[in-house]
C-alpha positions as CSV (number, residue, x, y, z in Angstrom):
1,X,45.6,50.3,-9.5
2,X,46.0,50.5,-5.8
3,X,42.9,49.3,-3.9
4,X,43.8,50.8,-0.6
5,X,44.6,54.4,-1.6
6,X,45.3,55.9,-5.0
7,X,48.8,56.8,-6.0
8,X,48.6,60.3,-7.3
9,X,52.3,60.9,-7.8
10,X,55.6,59.3,-7.0
11,X,56.3,59.0,-3.3
12,X,59.7,60.7,-3.7
13,X,57.9,63.9,-4.8
14,X,57.0,65.6,-1.6
15,X,54.9,68.7,-2.3
16,X,53.9,71.0,0.6
17,X,50.4,71.1,1.8
18,X,49.7,74.3,-0.2
19,X,51.0,72.7,-3.4
20,X,48.9,69.6,-2.8
21,X,45.8,71.7,-2.2
22,X,46.5,73.7,-5.3
23,X,47.0,70.8,-7.7
24,X,44.0,68.9,-6.3
25,X,41.9,72.0,-6.7
26,X,43.0,72.3,-10.3
27,X,42.3,68.6,-10.8
28,X,38.8,69.0,-9.3
29,X,38.1,71.9,-11.7
30,X,39.3,69.8,-14.6
31,X,37.1,66.9,-13.6
32,X,34.1,69.2,-13.2
33,X,34.5,70.3,-16.8
34,X,34.1,66.6,-17.9
35,X,30.5,65.7,-17.2
36,X,31.2,62.1,-18.2
37,X,33.7,61.7,-15.4
38,X,31.4,63.3,-12.8
39,X,28.5,61.0,-13.8
40,X,30.7,57.9,-13.8
41,X,32.2,58.9,-10.5
42,X,28.7,59.3,-8.9
43,X,27.3,56.1,-10.4
44,X,30.3,54.0,-9.2
45,X,30.3,55.6,-5.8
46,X,26.5,55.1,-5.2
47,X,26.5,51.5,-6.4
48,X,27.1,50.0,-3.0
49,X,24.2,52.1,-1.6
50,X,21.9,50.7,-4.2
51,X,23.1,47.2,-3.4
52,X,22.4,47.9,0.3
53,X,18.8,49.1,-0.4
54,X,18.3,46.0,-2.7
55,X,19.4,43.6,0.0
56,X,17.1,45.2,2.6
57,X,14.2,45.1,0.1
58,X,14.8,41.4,-0.8
59,X,15.4,40.2,2.7
60,X,13.2,42.4,5.0
61,X,13.1,39.7,7.7
62,X,16.8,40.1,8.4
63,X,16.2,43.7,9.6
64,X,13.2,43.3,11.8
65,X,12.5,42.1,15.3
66,X,9.5,39.9,16.1
67,X,7.6,40.5,19.3
68,X,5.4,37.7,20.5
69,X,2.7,37.6,23.2
70,X,4.8,35.0,25.1
71,X,7.9,37.1,25.0
72,X,7.1,40.9,24.9
73,X,10.7,41.9,25.3
74,X,12.4,41.7,21.9
75,X,15.7,39.9,21.5
76,X,17.9,42.5,19.8
77,X,21.0,40.4,19.5
78,X,20.3,38.9,16.0
79,X,19.3,42.3,14.6
80,X,22.4,44.0,16.0
81,X,24.6,41.2,14.6
82,X,22.9,41.5,11.2
83,X,23.2,45.3,11.2
84,X,26.9,45.1,12.2
85,X,27.8,42.6,9.5
86,X,25.8,44.6,6.9
87,X,27.6,47.8,7.9
88,X,31.0,46.2,7.7
89,X,30.3,44.7,4.2
90,X,28.8,48.0,3.1
91,X,31.9,50.0,4.2
92,X,34.3,47.6,2.5
93,X,32.2,47.7,-0.8
94,X,31.9,51.4,-0.5
95,X,35.7,51.8,-0.2
96,X,36.4,49.6,-3.2
97,X,33.8,51.5,-5.2
98,X,35.3,54.8,-4.2
99,X,38.8,53.6,-5.1
100,X,37.6,52.4,-8.5
101,X,35.8,55.7,-9.1
102,X,39.0,57.7,-8.2
103,X,41.2,55.5,-10.3
104,X,38.9,55.7,-13.4
105,X,37.8,59.3,-13.3
106,X,40.0,61.5,-11.1
107,X,43.5,60.2,-11.1
108,X,44.4,61.3,-14.6
109,X,43.2,64.8,-13.8
110,X,45.6,65.0,-10.9
111,X,48.4,63.8,-13.0
112,X,47.5,66.3,-15.7
113,X,47.5,69.1,-13.2
114,X,50.9,68.0,-12.0
115,X,52.1,68.0,-15.6
116,X,50.7,71.4,-16.2
117,X,52.7,72.6,-13.2
118,X,55.9,71.3,-14.9
119,X,56.4,68.2,-12.7
120,X,57.9,65.6,-15.0
121,X,56.0,62.4,-14.3
122,X,54.6,59.5,-16.2
123,X,50.8,59.9,-16.7
124,X,50.4,56.1,-16.4
125,X,52.3,55.1,-13.3
126,X,53.2,58.6,-11.8
127,X,56.9,57.8,-11.7
128,X,59.0,61.0,-11.7
129,X,60.8,61.3,-15.0
130,X,64.4,62.6,-15.2
131,X,64.3,66.3,-15.8
132,X,67.1,66.2,-18.3
133,X,65.4,63.7,-20.6
134,X,61.6,64.5,-20.4
135,X,61.0,63.0,-23.9
136,X,62.3,59.6,-22.9
137,X,60.0,56.8,-22.0
138,X,59.2,56.0,-18.4
139,X,61.9,54.0,-16.7
140,X,59.3,52.3,-14.5
141,X,56.5,51.2,-16.9
142,X,58.0,52.0,-20.3
143,X,55.2,54.4,-21.2
144,X,56.4,56.4,-24.2
145,X,56.4,60.2,-23.7
146,X,54.8,60.7,-27.1
147,X,51.7,59.1,-25.8
148,X,51.7,61.1,-22.6
149,X,48.8,63.3,-23.5
150,X,45.5,63.6,-21.6
151,X,42.0,63.3,-23.2
152,X,41.2,67.0,-22.5
153,X,44.4,68.4,-24.0
154,X,44.6,69.9,-27.5
155,X,44.9,67.2,-30.2
156,X,48.3,67.5,-32.1
157,X,46.6,68.1,-35.4
158,X,44.7,71.2,-34.2
159,X,46.3,74.6,-34.6
160,X,46.0,76.8,-31.5
């Protein structure tokens, strides 16, 4: 799992912008058909926001300015510093939550969309597989091709 940006496919595969839009569109539609993935994505993505609201509720004094009779002009420096630190921490946590949500709920839909388009790649690590031996295991992670099925595909024991 890459925490900076998800690896949707092997970097040596260079689809055009139209192809990228097409398979991400297909992956989005696949994900929308899985309510569990949508709910899990939303819960993970909104967790940092709930944490931010909780911190502001527990520590209300951090986010207020006191004005006294002796000094009617408020000193905004502590509030600005606290707000800036809170914003930076929130953005970092939000990014990690978003990457976790992408990796847990969306990544496999993108890889399934690529497999549906005939791109031979490993569903686990997204390594491009050799086109002449698509049934062989992945040379990068060793993932066997027989296990390369997605949750929303037809089970092998069901007749279509």
